[in-house]
N, C-alpha and C positions, 0 to 999 in steps of 0.2 A: 504493500500500500504506500509506504513512504517513498519507495523507489519510483512509483508512478507519479508522485508529486515532486520530489526532488531527486535528481540524479546528477552527481558531480560533473561527469563528462558532458552531459547534455546542457547543464546550466552554464558551464564554461563556454561551450560553443555558442549558446544564445547570447552570452555577454559580448563575445567577439562580434557576432552578427549585429547586435544592437548598437555597438560602438561604430561599426562600419556604416550603418544606415543613418545614425543620428549624430555622428561626430561632426558633420558639417554644421548642423544646427547649433551644437554646443560651441563650435568655433565662432560662428557668427554672433552668438550671444556674448561670448567673451570679448569679441571685437567691439560690439556695441557698448559693453561696460567700459572697456578701455577708452573709447572715444568720449563717452559721457563724462567720465571722471576727469579726463584730460581737459575737456572743454570747461567743466565746472571749476576745477581748481586753477585752470589757466586764466579764467576771468578774474578770479580772486588775486592772482599775482599782479594784476594791473592796479589793484587797490593799494592804499597806503597803510592798511591796518594789519600789522604782523600777527594779531591775535586770531586772524582767520586760519592760521596754520598751527594753532596750539594743539596740545594733545586732546583737550576736550572737544575742540572743533573737529579734529580728525575722527574721533569716535562717532560723532554725529554724521559725518560724511560716509563713513563706513557702513553704518546701519541703514541710512537712507538708501544707499546704493544696493545693499543686500536685500532690503525689503522690496524695492521696486523690481530689481532684476530677478529675485527669487520667485516672486509671484508670476512674472512674465515667463520664466523658464518652465514653471508648472503648467502654464497655459499652452506653451509652444510644444513641449515634449509629450503632452497628453491630448493634444488638440484633435487627433484623428480617432480617438476612442469614444468620442461623444456620439458619433453617428455609426450605426451598425454597418452601413454600406461602406464607409471609409475604413472601418476596422476589420474588414474581411481578411486582409493580408495578415493582420495581427493574430487573428484567431486560427488561421490556417498553418501558422508556424508550428512544427512538431515539438512543442514544449508545453508543460502544464501551465495553467493560468497562474498559480502561485509563483512559479519561476518567472514568467513574463512580467507579472505585476511588480514583484520585488525587484527585478532588474530595472524596470522603468523608474521605480521609486529610488533605487540606489543611484542612478545617474542624475535624476532630477533633483534629488535632495543632497546626497553626500558628495558625489563628483562635482556637481555644480557649485556647491558651497565651497569646497576646497579650491576649485579653479577661480571662483569669484574673489575669494580672499587673496589668492596669489596675484591676480591681475590688479586688484586695488592696491596691494602692498607695493607692487612695482611702480605704479603711477604715483602713489603717495610718497614713496622714497625719493623719486625724482623731483616732485614738486616741492616737498618740504626742504630738500637740499638746496634747491634754487631759492626758495623763500628765505632760508637761513643766511644764504650768501647775500641776498638783496637787502634784507632788513637788519642784518647783523644780529640775528636772534640765535637761540640755541634749542629750538624745539626738537624733541625726540620724534623719530618716525614710529608710527603706530605698529605695534606687533600684535597681529591677530591671535597669537598663541598665548598671550598673557594680557588679556583685556582688563582684568580686574585691578591692575595697578594704575589705571587711568581714571580720571573723574567721570562720573556718569552725567551726561548733558540732559537727560530726559527726566529722571526721578532719583530720589535717594535710594541707594542700594548698589550692590555690585553690578558692573556693566553686563556680565554674562546672564543676568536675569532677563535681559531683553530677548534672549533666545527663546524663553518660555512663551513669548508673544509671537516671535517670527515663525517658528515651526508650525504652530496651529494655523496661522494665517496661510502659509504656503500649502498646508494640507487642505484647507478650504478651497483653494484654487485648483488643486488636483481633483478634489471631489466634484467641483462644478464642471471641470473639463470633461469628466467621464459621465456625469449625470445629464447634462444638457446637450441636446443634439446640435443646436445652433447658437452662435453668439455666446459661447460659454465664458470667455474672458470678460466680456462686457457684463454679463449677468453676475459673475463673481465679484466684479467691482461694485455693482449695485447692491449685492448682498452685504458686502463689507461696509458700504455706506449706511445701509439700514441698521446694521449691528452697531455702528458708531452712534447713530441717532438714538437708538434704544438705550445704549449705555449712558449717553448724556442725560436722557430723560430719567433713567433709574437713579443716576447720581443726584440730579436736582430734587427728585422726590425724597431720596434718602436724606439730603441736607435739610429738607423741610421737616422731616419726622423726628430726627434725632437732635439732641443738643449740639451746639457749636463745639467742635473739637477736632481731634486728629486720630486717625486709625493707624496704630502701629501693628501692621498685620504680622510681621515677623515675630513680634513679641506676644501677639494674641491679646492686645489691650487696646482700649479706646480711651483717649485722654479728653475729658470734658474741660473746656477752657472757661474759667470763671473770671469775671471782671475784677474781683478782689485779688487775683493772682494765685489763689489757693486752688489749683487745678485738682480734679479728681480723676483717678484711674479706675476704669471698669475692665475687669478681666473677662475675656470671652472664654466660653467652654473650650477646653483643649481639643476635643474631638472635631469641632468645627474648623479650627485653623488647620489641623492635621489633614482632615479629609479634603478640604478645599485646596490645600497646598499640593497634596499628592495628585489630585485630579487634574489641576491645571498644569502642573509641571511635567507629569509623567504619563497620564492616561488620555488626555484630550487629543493629542496628535495621533497616537495609535488608534484611538476610537474613530477618528475621522478617516484615517487611511483604511481601516477595516470596513467602514461603510462604503468607501470608494471601491474596495475589492469586491464586495458582494454585488454592488451595482454593475461592475464590469462582468462578473460571473453570470448575471442575469442576461446580459446581451449575448453571451455565448450560446445560451439555450435556444 
């Protein structure tokens, strides 16, 4: 049974075939990332503000590039799987659906992530070196392998926590590319926009219902701000913070990919 689902030799051959058929797409995506970052940071070189090349700014550029290109890669590499007519070649390949799906996920998520980080580092190294020479500054070049040593430009907390948002969003784009027959990328963007609006609405309702304060999610406490300065700490049940943390960090992305897999399996029938 397992051999019918996963066979090392067959999986290796399919990996080679997938790279041969989609290597050009990946190459074009990397070229587009290269051009985008060069243009973006090249424009900033014409400004007179050396802070545009600080470590904090580089982290922001890296994740904006990763989010935009990662969602685009998910839409491009899975674009033919939305329509059954276009995916006939995919289903006719003599490999199991788990092998084919996991191979696609491997290239769209893992391989693309590594390549995108490498391309960004190459451009960032060049641009920051030019900026340091122009502005006589001493900014370090961003190292994607040790992100937590840099300041987080988006929220308080380690920089790597941003990945807990990136991978689920990319999984949503993969799911939409498989689920919808037409305009999957556009529909995925609309869905993300709706989720953003809903999250803002929930946040505004939440702020109206609870006393003014700050949620320290990592510590599982809510700090109520008093005008007297004598703030109160409300401790949340430990199981709520633990279950929520485990779900959003480790279960949400696999859950979305699992739904995408079963949706793809339905189209095979």
